[in-house]
SEPAVO-599524 format. One line per field, with one value per atom (N, C-alpha, C): residue in three letters; atom name; y negated, z, x negated. Coordinates in steps of 0.05 Angstrom, whole numbers, plus 5000, padded with zeros to 4 digits. Atoms other than C-alpha are relative to their C-alpha. Example, Ala and Ser with C-alpha at 12.3 -4.5 7.8 and 13.67 -1.06 7.14 Angstrom:
# SEPAVO-599524
residu	ala,ala,ala,ser,ser,ser
atome	N,CA,C,N,CA,C
v	5024,5090,4976,5024,5021,4978
w	5000,5156,5000,4999,5143,5014
u	4982,4754,4982,5016,4727,5015
//
This chain:
# SEPAVO-599524
residu	met,met,met,ile,ile,ile,asp,asp,asp,leu,leu,leu,thr,thr,thr,gly,gly,gly,phe,phe,phe,glu,glu,glu,leu,leu,leu,asp,asp,asp,tyr,tyr,tyr,ile,ile,ile,ile,ile,ile,asn,asn,asn,glu,glu,glu,asp,asp,asp,ile,ile,ile,pro,pro,pro,leu,leu,leu,leu,leu,leu,asp,asp,asp,met,met,met,thr,thr,thr,ser,ser,ser,met,met,met,val,val,val,leu,leu,leu,ser,ser,ser,leu,leu,leu,glu,glu,glu,gly,gly,gly,glu,glu,glu,gly,gly,gly,lys,lys,lys,ile,ile,ile,ser,ser,ser,phe,phe,phe,ile,ile,ile,cys,cys,cys,arg,arg,arg,glu,glu,glu,asn,asn,asn,gly,gly,gly,ile,ile,ile,ile,ile,ile,cys,cys,cys,gly,gly,gly,thr,thr,thr,glu,glu,glu,glu,glu,glu,val,val,val,glu,glu,glu,gln,gln,gln,ile,ile,ile,phe,phe,phe,asn,asn,asn,lys,lys,lys,phe,phe,phe,gly,gly,gly,leu,leu,leu,lys,lys,lys,val,val,val,leu,leu,leu,tyr,tyr,tyr,lys,lys,lys,lys,lys,lys,arg,arg,arg,ser,ser,ser,gly,gly,gly,glu,glu,glu,phe,phe,phe,gly,gly,gly,gln,gln,gln,lys,lys,lys,gly,gly,gly,glu,glu,glu,asp,asp,asp,ile,ile,ile,phe,phe,phe,ile,ile,ile,gly,gly,gly,ile,ile,ile,gly,gly,gly,asp,asp,asp,val,val,val,thr,thr,thr,gly,gly,gly,ile,ile,ile,his,his,his,lys,lys,lys,val,val,val,trp,trp,trp,lys,lys,lys,ile,ile,ile,ser,ser,ser,val,val,val,asn,asn,asn,ile,ile,ile,leu,leu,leu,glu,glu,glu,tyr,tyr,tyr,met,met,met,ser,ser,ser,gly,gly,gly,ile,ile,ile,ala,ala,ala,thr,thr,thr,lys,lys,lys,thr,thr,thr,tyr,tyr,tyr,glu,glu,glu,phe,phe,phe,val,val,val,arg,arg,arg,lys,lys,lys,ala,ala,ala,arg,arg,arg,glu,glu,glu,val,val,val,asn,asn,asn,pro,pro,pro,tyr,tyr,tyr,ile,ile,ile,thr,thr,thr,val,val,val,ser,ser,ser,thr,thr,thr,thr,thr,thr,arg,arg,arg,lys,lys,lys,phe,phe,phe,met,met,met,pro,pro,pro,phe,phe,phe,thr,thr,thr,lys,lys,lys,lys,lys,lys,leu,leu,leu,val,val,val,met,met,met,lys,lys,lys,ser,ser,ser,ile,ile,ile,leu,leu,leu,val,val,val,gly,gly,gly,gly,gly,gly,ala,ala,ala,val,val,val,pro,pro,pro,his,his,his,arg,arg,arg,val,val,val,ser,ser,ser,ile,ile,ile,ser,ser,ser,asp,asp,asp,thr,thr,thr,ile,ile,ile,leu,leu,leu,ile,ile,ile,phe,phe,phe,lys,lys,lys,glu,glu,glu,his,his,his,leu,leu,leu,val,val,val,phe,phe,phe,lys,lys,lys,asp,asp,asp,tyr,tyr,tyr,lys,lys,lys,glu,glu,glu,val,val,val,val,val,val,asn,asn,asn,asn,asn,asn,val,val,val,glu,glu,glu,gln,gln,gln,ile,ile,ile,lys,lys,lys,arg,arg,arg,lys,lys,lys,ser,ser,ser,gly,gly,gly,gly,gly,gly,lys,lys,lys,ser,ser,ser,ile,ile,ile,gly,gly,gly,ile,ile,ile,glu,glu,glu,val,val,val,glu,glu,glu,thr,thr,thr,glu,glu,glu,glu,glu,glu,glu,glu,glu,ala,ala,ala,tyr,tyr,tyr,glu,glu,glu,cys,cys,cys,val,val,val,glu,glu,glu,lys,lys,lys,gly,gly,gly,phe,phe,phe,asp,asp,asp,phe,phe,phe,val,val,val,gln,gln,gln,leu,leu,leu,asp,asp,asp,lys,lys,lys,trp,trp,trp,ser,ser,ser,ile,ile,ile,glu,glu,glu,asp,asp,asp,ile,ile,ile,glu,glu,glu,lys,lys,lys,ile,ile,ile,val,val,val,arg,arg,arg,tyr,tyr,tyr,arg,arg,arg,asn,asn,asn,ser,ser,ser,ile,ile,ile,lys,lys,lys,ser,ser,ser,lys,lys,lys,thr,thr,thr,leu,leu,leu,ile,ile,ile,ala,ala,ala,val,val,val,ala,ala,ala,gly,gly,gly,gly,gly,gly,ile,ile,ile,asn,asn,asn,met,met,met,glu,glu,glu,asn,asn,asn,val,val,val,arg,arg,arg,gln,gln,gln,phe,phe,phe,ser,ser,ser,lys,lys,lys,thr,thr,thr,gly,gly,gly,ala,ala,ala,asp,asp,asp,ile,ile,ile,ile,ile,ile,val,val,val,thr,thr,thr,ser,ser,ser,ser,ser,ser,leu,leu,leu,tyr,tyr,tyr,trp,trp,trp,ser,ser,ser,lys,lys,lys,pro,pro,pro,leu,leu,leu,asp,asp,asp,ile,ile,ile,lys,lys,lys,val,val,val,lys,lys,lys,ile,ile,ile,glu,glu,glu,lys,lys,lys,val,val,val
atome	N,CA,C,N,CA,C,N,CA,C,N,CA,C,N,CA,C,N,CA,C,N,CA,C,N,CA,C,N,CA,C,N,CA,C,N,CA,C,N,CA,C,N,CA,C,N,CA,C,N,CA,C,N,CA,C,N,CA,C,N,CA,C,N,CA,C,N,CA,C,N,CA,C,N,CA,C,N,CA,C,N,CA,C,N,CA,C,N,CA,C,N,CA,C,N,CA,C,N,CA,C,N,CA,C,N,CA,C,N,CA,C,N,CA,C,N,CA,C,N,CA,C,N,CA,C,N,CA,C,N,CA,C,N,CA,C,N,CA,C,N,CA,C,N,CA,C,N,CA,C,N,CA,C,N,CA,C,N,CA,C,N,CA,C,N,CA,C,N,CA,C,N,CA,C,N,CA,C,N,CA,C,N,CA,C,N,CA,C,N,CA,C,N,CA,C,N,CA,C,N,CA,C,N,CA,C,N,CA,C,N,CA,C,N,CA,C,N,CA,C,N,CA,C,N,CA,C,N,CA,C,N,CA,C,N,CA,C,N,CA,C,N,CA,C,N,CA,C,N,CA,C,N,CA,C,N,CA,C,N,CA,C,N,CA,C,N,CA,C,N,CA,C,N,CA,C,N,CA,C,N,CA,C,N,CA,C,N,CA,C,N,CA,C,N,CA,C,N,CA,C,N,CA,C,N,CA,C,N,CA,C,N,CA,C,N,CA,C,N,CA,C,N,CA,C,N,CA,C,N,CA,C,N,CA,C,N,CA,C,N,CA,C,N,CA,C,N,CA,C,N,CA,C,N,CA,C,N,CA,C,N,CA,C,N,CA,C,N,CA,C,N,CA,C,N,CA,C,N,CA,C,N,CA,C,N,CA,C,N,CA,C,N,CA,C,N,CA,C,N,CA,C,N,CA,C,N,CA,C,N,CA,C,N,CA,C,N,CA,C,N,CA,C,N,CA,C,N,CA,C,N,CA,C,N,CA,C,N,CA,C,N,CA,C,N,CA,C,N,CA,C,N,CA,C,N,CA,C,N,CA,C,N,CA,C,N,CA,C,N,CA,C,N,CA,C,N,CA,C,N,CA,C,N,CA,C,N,CA,C,N,CA,C,N,CA,C,N,CA,C,N,CA,C,N,CA,C,N,CA,C,N,CA,C,N,CA,C,N,CA,C,N,CA,C,N,CA,C,N,CA,C,N,CA,C,N,CA,C,N,CA,C,N,CA,C,N,CA,C,N,CA,C,N,CA,C,N,CA,C,N,CA,C,N,CA,C,N,CA,C,N,CA,C,N,CA,C,N,CA,C,N,CA,C,N,CA,C,N,CA,C,N,CA,C,N,CA,C,N,CA,C,N,CA,C,N,CA,C,N,CA,C,N,CA,C,N,CA,C,N,CA,C,N,CA,C,N,CA,C,N,CA,C,N,CA,C,N,CA,C,N,CA,C,N,CA,C,N,CA,C,N,CA,C,N,CA,C,N,CA,C,N,CA,C,N,CA,C,N,CA,C,N,CA,C,N,CA,C,N,CA,C,N,CA,C,N,CA,C,N,CA,C,N,CA,C,N,CA,C,N,CA,C,N,CA,C,N,CA,C,N,CA,C,N,CA,C,N,CA,C,N,CA,C,N,CA,C,N,CA,C,N,CA,C,N,CA,C,N,CA,C,N,CA,C,N,CA,C,N,CA,C,N,CA,C,N,CA,C,N,CA,C,N,CA,C,N,CA,C,N,CA,C,N,CA,C,N,CA,C,N,CA,C,N,CA,C,N,CA,C,N,CA,C,N,CA,C,N,CA,C,N,CA,C,N,CA,C,N,CA,C,N,CA,C,N,CA,C,N,CA,C,N,CA,C,N,CA,C,N,CA,C,N,CA,C,N,CA,C,N,CA,C,N,CA,C,N,CA,C,N,CA,C,N,CA,C,N,CA,C,N,CA,C,N,CA,C,N,CA,C,N,CA,C,N,CA,C,N,CA,C,N,CA,C,N,CA,C,N,CA,C,N,CA,C,N,CA,C,N,CA,C,N,CA,C,N,CA,C,N,CA,C,N,CA,C,N,CA,C,N,CA,C,N,CA,C,N,CA,C,N,CA,C,N,CA,C,N,CA,C,N,CA,C,N,CA,C,N,CA,C,N,CA,C,N,CA,C,N,CA,C,N,CA,C,N,CA,C,N,CA,C,N,CA,C
v	5024,6214,4991,5005,6183,4999,4994,6194,4989,5012,6163,5018,4970,6198,4987,5002,6210,4964,5016,6156,4977,5023,6099,4989,5004,6110,4992,5008,6102,4971,5036,6031,4989,5014,6011,4997,4992,6037,4980,5010,6010,4970,5037,5931,4992,5004,5935,5000,4995,5970,5022,4991,5971,5016,4977,5998,5000,5002,5993,4984,5030,5962,4999,5011,5921,4992,5013,5904,5032,4979,5979,5005,4990,5991,4984,5025,5925,5001,5002,5944,5033,4980,6018,5015,4981,6044,5027,4967,6122,5002,4984,6167,5004,5001,6181,4987,5021,6134,5011,5006,6127,4985,5027,6083,5013,4995,6077,4968,5020,6031,5001,5001,6005,4981,5027,5963,4992,5020,5898,4990,5009,5893,5025,4972,5944,4996,5006,5958,5030,4972,6022,5004,4994,6053,5004,4989,6064,5005,5006,6079,5015,4975,6130,5023,4977,6184,4994,5007,6141,4996,5002,6128,5020,4976,6194,5011,4992,6209,4984,5017,6151,5012,4988,6182,5025,4967,6248,5001,4994,6219,4985,5004,6191,5029,4980,6255,5008,5002,6233,5019,4995,6271,4983,5022,6247,5020,4984,6268,4998,5007,6233,4984,5021,6200,4998,4997,6175,5003,4995,6197,4970,5026,6140,5003,4998,6125,5004,5005,6130,4973,5024,6079,4997,5006,6047,4982,5021,6009,4983,5024,5956,5009,4987,5979,5033,4972,6050,5008,4978,6098,5002,4991,6097,5022,4998,6130,5012,4993,6159,5025,4984,6181,5007,4994,6212,4999,4983,6219,4975,5020,6186,4966,5025,6109,4984,5013,6089,4993,4988,6116,4990,5002,6097,4967,5028,6021,4996,5012,6029,5005,4996,6050,4982,5026,5995,4980,5015,5949,4995,4990,5980,5014,4986,6028,4974,5015,5967,4980,5022,5918,5024,4981,5983,5004,4989,6003,4974,5025,5924,4993,5016,5904,5019,4982,5971,5011,4995,5968,4976,5009,5908,4991,4998,5915,5024,4981,5976,4983,5006,5940,4983,5020,5874,5021,4972,5936,5007,4993,5973,4973,5016,5913,4984,5025,5879,5016,4995,5941,5016,5006,5946,4975,5020,5883,5007,5004,5891,5021,4983,5960,4997,5009,5929,4994,5018,5901,5008,4979,5949,5022,4974,6017,5016,4985,6039,4986,5022,5982,5008,4994,5999,4975,5014,5954,5003,4981,5961,4976,5022,5921,4995,5002,5892,5002,4991,5891,4979,5040,5820,5011,4996,5849,4994,5002,5838,5029,4978,5881,5017,4981,5945,5004,5001,5939,5022,4992,5986,5023,4975,6058,4986,5008,6021,4985,5012,5972,5016,4975,6030,5015,4984,6074,4983,5015,6016,4999,5009,5999,5026,4971,6072,5003,4996,6083,4982,5025,6024,5003,4995,6051,4994,5013,6013,5021,4991,6036,4975,5023,6009,4995,4998,5974,5007,4987,6000,5005,4994,6034,4993,5003,6017,4987,5004,5988,5022,4968,6067,5011,4984,6085,5011,4997,6053,4974,5027,6005,4981,5023,5939,4972,5012,5890,4962,5025,5811,4984,5029,5745,4992,5004,5749,5012,4970,5821,4982,5015,5777,4987,5021,5729,5013,4979,5788,5013,4976,5831,4983,5020,5800,5015,4990,5807,5022,4981,5838,5026,4968,5898,5009,4990,5907,5006,4991,5911,5021,4974,5949,5021,4986,5993,5019,4984,6023,5030,4961,6105,5002,4992,6097,4998,5000,6063,5026,4987,6116,5018,4971,6177,4986,5000,6138,4995,4997,6127,5034,4966,6209,4993,4995,6186,4979,5016,6138,4978,5025,6085,4981,5025,6018,4979,5025,5955,4983,5026,5888,4974,5020,5824,4978,5019,5776,4964,5036,5694,4992,5008,5689,5014,4984,5715,5017,4982,5734,5025,4977,5773,5023,4980,5809,5012,4986,5833,5009,4990,5853,5023,4974,5903,5015,4969,5935,5002,4974,5951,5015,4981,5976,5017,4984,6013,5005,4997,5995,5017,4985,6038,4980,5025,5964,4980,5027,5898,4988,5021,5844,4973,5028,5782,4984,5016,5735,4979,5016,5677,4994,5004,5678,4991,5013,5644,5024,4979,5692,5001,4995,5672,5011,4984,5695,5033,4974,5756,5023,4979,5779,4993,4998,5760,5023,4975,5812,5024,4974,5868,5005,4991,5856,5009,4985,5868,5020,4977,5920,5031,4985,5949,5007,4994,5934,5015,4988,5972,5030,4975,6031,5010,5003,6020,5016,4992,6061,4979,5019,6005,4987,5010,5985,4971,5036,5908,4998,5012,5892,4972,5041,5816,5010,5006,5790,4968,5019,5723,4982,5011,5685,5013,4985,5741,4997,5008,5735,5014,4990,5761,4982,5019,5703,5004,5002,5706,5029,4969,5787,5007,4993,5798,4994,5012,5749,5011,4987,5783,5031,4971,5851,4995,5000,5831,4998,4998,5819,5021,4973,5890,5015,4990,5890,5023,4974,5962,4999,5010,5933,4975,5019,5884,5007,4997,5868,4976,5019,5830,5009,5005,5812,4992,5022,5777,5026,4980,5850,5001,5006,5838,4982,5017,5784,5004,5000,5804,5000,5010,5781,5034,4977,5837,5009,4988,5883,4998,5010,5856,5034,4970,5922,4995,5008,5921,5033,4974,5967,4994,4997,5990,5026,4977,6030,4997,4986,6067,5019,4980,6105,5024,4979,6177,5009
w	4999,6717,5027,4987,6762,4994,5003,6764,5030,4982,6791,5009,4986,6838,4989,4998,6830,5001,4994,6869,4990,5024,6838,4976,5022,6771,5009,4992,6799,5014,4988,6834,4977,5029,6760,4988,5016,6733,5013,4983,6784,5000,5000,6779,4976,5030,6701,5000,4998,6716,5029,4974,6785,4993,5001,6757,4969,5024,6685,4984,5019,6617,4995,5003,6607,4976,5015,6544,4978,5012,6513,5011,4986,6555,4983,5012,6526,4967,5041,6444,5010,5008,6458,4996,5020,6434,5002,4993,6418,4975,5022,6371,5007,5004,6365,4995,5009,6364,5002,5006,6343,5013,4992,6378,4999,5000,6355,5012,4980,6394,4973,5025,6336,5013,4994,6352,4975,5015,6323,5003,5002,6338,5013,4990,6347,5033,4970,6419,5016,4993,6470,5016,4996,6482,5034,4975,6557,5006,4985,6597,4991,5013,6543,5021,4985,6597,5018,4979,6653,4978,5016,6589,4996,5000,6579,5019,4974,6643,4998,4995,6639,4977,5017,6582,5002,4984,6615,5019,4990,6663,4990,5012,6613,4985,5021,6573,4971,5029,6515,4989,5014,6474,4990,5012,6463,4968,5022,6388,4998,5015,6382,5031,4994,6425,4996,4990,6436,5030,4971,6502,5007,5002,6536,5005,5003,6525,4967,5028,6456,4983,5006,6404,4978,5012,6364,4984,5018,6305,4986,5008,6279,4979,5005,6249,5000,4995,6273,5026,4974,6321,5014,4973,6394,5008,4982,6415,4982,5002,6391,5011,4976,6426,4976,5012,6406,5018,4976,6443,5006,4995,6461,4998,5002,6439,5031,4975,6513,5018,4977,6550,4972,5008,6490,4997,4997,6499,5028,4967,6580,5002,4993,6571,4979,5022,6510,5024,4991,6550,5024,4985,6611,4989,5013,6568,4981,5015,6520,5018,4981,6582,5012,4981,6617,4970,5019,6545,4999,5009,6532,5021,4969,6603,5009,4993,6611,4983,5020,6540,5004,4993,6555,5012,4977,6612,4989,5001,6588,4966,5013,6519,5012,4993,6553,5022,4979,6605,4979,5023,6544,4993,5017,6519,5014,4971,6580,5015,5001,6592,4981,5031,6520,5003,5007,6522,5024,4986,6593,4995,5007,6574,4974,5014,6514,5002,4988,6549,5027,4975,6612,4999,5015,6589,5028,4976,6664,5022,4981,6698,5007,4990,6735,5008,4998,6720,5022,4975,6785,5002,5001,6793,5033,4972,6862,5010,4991,6905,4990,5007,6879,4969,5015,6836,5013,5002,6838,5016,4974,6896,4978,5017,6867,4982,5023,6808,4998,4998,6840,4980,5014,6803,4965,5043,6731,5007,5005,6740,5003,4991,6767,4972,5013,6716,4970,5018,6665,4987,5005,6679,5004,5009,6687,4967,5030,6613,4986,5007,6597,5010,4999,6627,5024,4975,6693,5020,4967,6770,5016,4979,6826,5013,4981,6874,5020,4981,6925,5000,5012,6918,5023,4982,6989,5020,4976,7054,5012,4987,7082,4993,5016,7027,5009,5007,7031,5034,4983,7089,4982,5019,7064,5020,4969,7122,4983,5006,7108,5023,4972,7145,5008,4973,7173,5016,4971,7206,5019,4985,7233,5013,4984,7262,5032,4979,7316,5010,4994,7311,4996,5010,7316,4980,5025,7246,5003,4991,7278,5011,4981,7312,4988,5019,7253,4982,5028,7204,5019,4984,7260,4996,4984,7269,4970,5025,7191,5014,4996,7204,5021,4977,7267,4983,5017,7222,4984,5014,7179,5005,4984,7227,5003,4986,7257,4985,5007,7194,4987,5019,7167,4982,5022,7122,4978,5030,7074,4995,5008,7035,5019,4983,7070,4986,5015,7032,5016,4980,7065,4979,5020,7028,5019,4988,7041,4989,5017,7031,5003,5001,7039,4990,5011,7005,5018,4974,7077,5001,4998,7084,4984,5029,7021,5002,5002,7030,5032,4976,7102,4991,5003,7081,4984,5022,7016,5022,4981,7075,5020,4977,7118,4994,5019,7065,4998,5003,7063,4971,5031,7003,4978,5025,6969,5014,4987,6984,4973,5028,6940,5005,4997,6920,4987,5007,6914,4990,5007,6874,4991,5001,6863,4968,5029,6804,4994,5010,6757,5003,4991,6776,5020,4974,6850,4998,5012,6826,4997,5013,6787,5027,4970,6854,5017,4988,6888,4994,5027,6832,5004,4998,6834,5017,4987,6897,5010,4986,6916,4987,5011,6854,5016,4987,6884,5025,4973,6944,5005,5006,6913,5018,4977,6951,4978,5018,6932,5007,4995,6957,4963,5024,6891,4998,4993,6882,4981,5014,6862,5004,4997,6842,4991,5004,6842,5000,5004,6830,4977,5012,6780,4970,5024,6727,4979,5028,6656,4975,5035,6583,4992,5017,6567,5008,4990,6615,5012,4979,6642,4986,5011,6590,5016,4987,6624,5030,4970,6692,5002,5006,6668,4995,5005,6643,5027,4975,6715,5011,4995,6719,5037,4979,6780,4983,5008,6782,5006,4999,6790,4995,5009,6761,5019,4992,6811,4991,5020,6769,5012,4996,6783,4977,5026,6709,4982,5014,6677,5005,4992,6716,4983,5002,6689,4955,5030,6610,4979,5015,6547,5001,5012,6539,4971,5030,6479,4985,5013,6423,4991,5020,6405,4989,5010,6367,5011,4993,6381,4975,5029,6325,5014,4992,6340,4969,5029,6282,5011,4995,6277,4993,5019,6268,4989
u	5019,6088,5022,4989,6142,5031,4968,6219,5018,4979,6274,5022,4976,6325,5032,4968,6399,5015,4987,6418,4987,5013,6369,5005,4985,6396,5030,4966,6470,4991,5000,6444,5002,4994,6424,5017,4970,6488,5017,4981,6529,4997,5003,6495,5010,4985,6526,5023,4969,6586,5010,4983,6615,5031,4963,6688,4995,5000,6691,4991,5005,6681,5021,4973,6734,5009,4993,6730,4998,4991,6725,5025,4964,6792,5020,4986,6826,5004,4996,6809,5016,4988,6828,4976,5015,6766,4999,5005,6766,4977,5016,6718,4965,5025,6654,4971,5026,6583,4984,5022,6519,4979,5009,6474,4968,5021,6403,4984,5024,6342,4971,5019,6293,4982,5014,6232,4996,5008,6221,4979,5030,6150,4986,5016,6094,4996,5008,6077,5002,5015,6064,5032,4973,6136,5010,5001,6161,5025,4971,6226,5017,4978,6256,5008,4994,6255,5029,4984,6296,5034,4981,6345,5021,4998,6347,5029,4989,6371,5033,4982,6425,5022,4989,6452,5021,4983,6462,5021,4983,6500,5029,4983,6550,5009,4996,6553,4996,5012,6516,4980,5028,6467,4983,5025,6401,4997,5005,6382,4966,5030,6312,4989,5008,6265,4971,5030,6197,4996,5021,6151,4991,5016,6130,4972,5026,6061,4996,5006,6069,5005,5008,6059,5027,4971,6134,4979,5014,6116,5029,4973,6162,5013,4986,6222,5009,5009,6212,5027,4978,6272,4979,5010,6252,5017,4968,6317,5028,4973,6379,5012,4974,6439,5030,4969,6509,5020,4982,6577,5021,4973,6641,4991,5005,6641,4998,4995,6663,4965,5029,6601,4971,5024,6562,4991,5002,6579,4995,5002,6573,4965,5021,6504,4975,5004,6486,4971,5020,6454,4986,5021,6428,4971,5017,6385,4986,5005,6360,4981,5017,6344,4971,5024,6300,4981,5015,6267,4980,5009,6248,4975,5011,6229,4977,5021,6186,4980,5016,6154,4982,5011,6137,4974,5018,6096,4981,5010,6069,4979,5022,6039,4985,5015,6012,4976,5024,5974,4979,5028,5939,4995,5015,5921,4984,5012,5895,4972,5015,5862,4972,5015,5829,4976,5034,5785,4986,5012,5772,4976,5019,5738,4981,5012,5714,4969,5018,5660,4989,5007,5658,5015,4980,5680,5008,4994,5686,5016,4985,5724,5024,4972,5794,5007,4981,5851,5023,4985,5891,5014,4975,5964,5004,5002,5978,5034,4977,6044,5018,4988,6073,5023,4971,6130,5038,4969,6208,5018,4991,6244,5015,4980,6280,4982,5016,6233,4972,5018,6178,4986,5011,6183,4998,5001,6198,4968,5036,6134,4984,5023,6092,4997,5008,6103,4989,5008,6094,4970,5020,6034,4982,5016,6006,4998,4995,6027,4985,5022,5989,4977,5030,5925,4990,5004,5927,5006,4991,5939,5004,4990,5970,4978,5023,5919,5002,4988,5962,5023,4983,6023,5020,4986,6048,4979,5025,6008,5006,5010,6013,4986,5015,5969,4977,5032,5901,4993,5012,5864,4991,5011,5853,4993,5003,5836,4994,5001,5845,4994,5006,5828,5026,4975,5899,5001,5001,5884,4983,5022,5821,4997,4992,5857,4997,4991,5879,4982,5016,5812,4969,5029,5738,4988,5006,5704,4983,5017,5642,5005,4989,5683,5003,4982,5711,4983,5017,5654,4975,5022,5607,5009,4981,5661,5015,4976,5683,4997,4999,5664,5025,4978,5707,5026,4970,5765,5002,4990,5754,5011,5000,5755,5030,4966,5824,5021,4978,5857,5001,5001,5842,4987,5014,5793,5007,4986,5834,4986,5018,5796,4999,5011,5769,4993,5015,5766,5000,5002,5756,4996,5010,5765,4986,5011,5716,4990,5003,5703,4966,5021,5629,4977,5016,5569,4983,5008,5543,5011,4991,5603,4998,5007,5595,4978,5011,5538,4992,4996,5544,5011,4982,5605,4993,5015,5567,4975,5021,5518,5006,4985,5561,5012,4999,5582,5036,4975,5659,5007,4989,5698,4996,5003,5703,5003,4996,5698,5008,4988,5750,4987,5013,5724,5026,4980,5782,4994,5010,5782,4971,5026,5700,5000,5008,5669,4987,5009,5636,4982,5030,5566,4995,5004,5578,5012,4996,5615,4976,5018,5551,4979,5021,5503,5013,5001,5542,4997,5007,5540,4968,5041,5466,4998,5010,5455,5005,4992,5501,4990,5016,5466,4966,5031,5392,5000,5004,5409,5009,4980,5444,5021,4982,5500,5042,4972,5569,5022,4978,5613,5013,4985,5664,5000,4989,5676,5021,4978,5740,5015,4994,5753,5029,4968,5826,4999,5005,5847,4997,5002,5873,4995,5008,5857,5022,4984,5896,4989,5005,5891,4983,5024,5844,4975,5024,5800,4986,5010,5787,4975,5026,5731,4978,5023,5690,5001,4998,5711,4990,5001,5697,4965,5032,5626,4977,5012,5608,4985,5011,5593,5020,4984,5653,5012,4985,5691,5039,4972,5761,5005,4996,5797,5026,4977,5857,5021,4980,5915,5034,4965,5996,5013,4984,6000,5007,4998,6016,5027,4974,6085,5022,4987,6096,4999,5013,6101,5027,4973,6148,5017,5002,6192,4996,4997,6191,5020,4983,6228,5012,4985,6283,5032,4961,6349,5008,4985,6405,5016,4984,6450,5018,4978,6518,5020,4984,6554,5029,4972,6621,4988,5005,6606,5023
//
């Protein structure tokens, strides 16, 4: 799905182990150990592939792992490894951090998508670029595992026109030249965020691939969806701004095609227990 490079894995490792494990060295730890990661609560598991790569870097053997996307039940092992005790203590905290963080996002995403699709089976949940720096691949994999998709992976992959762009370009010129913009972009998807009903109607009529409504009321979103349907336009309606677990059903009921949210990145980590034993 998404793979971390060796450089990215080394960066994560070096943050926690810049030189050595001082505690293991001072205690002169020796021998073989076994480390198990156990769910303390139910959730969608994510990040075991990344943890396996980290284990490999320290010469540790993986005995068992659940795949990302599998369900983990309270009290269930999700990952077990074995090997030199100094290596086990080095991977311990890095691994549990990855598993808790990614599984927490995947679990919340799964629940968010489930709620949205209970009332609108064809809706897509899409996440923004508002994540912490250096976490991009981890959070993107987590939301994909949970059933969402990135709204835009980067500003290089699609065109989304905001009012901030139109400070420097005439709105009418842009709206009247959608097809030229598509050709210039090589056929990439073209979206525009609008502020008024009149703008929304016009952009739907002009054939934008999607029109984004940010912080609009439920009633006003429904108006735009009804109009889009009445003229049989293929323009998708994306809604954004303040959409969360508590109100996602209401926004999904509007008939919008895409829910855009940042809330999934700020998820409670899944509670995972670590057990280390002497072999």
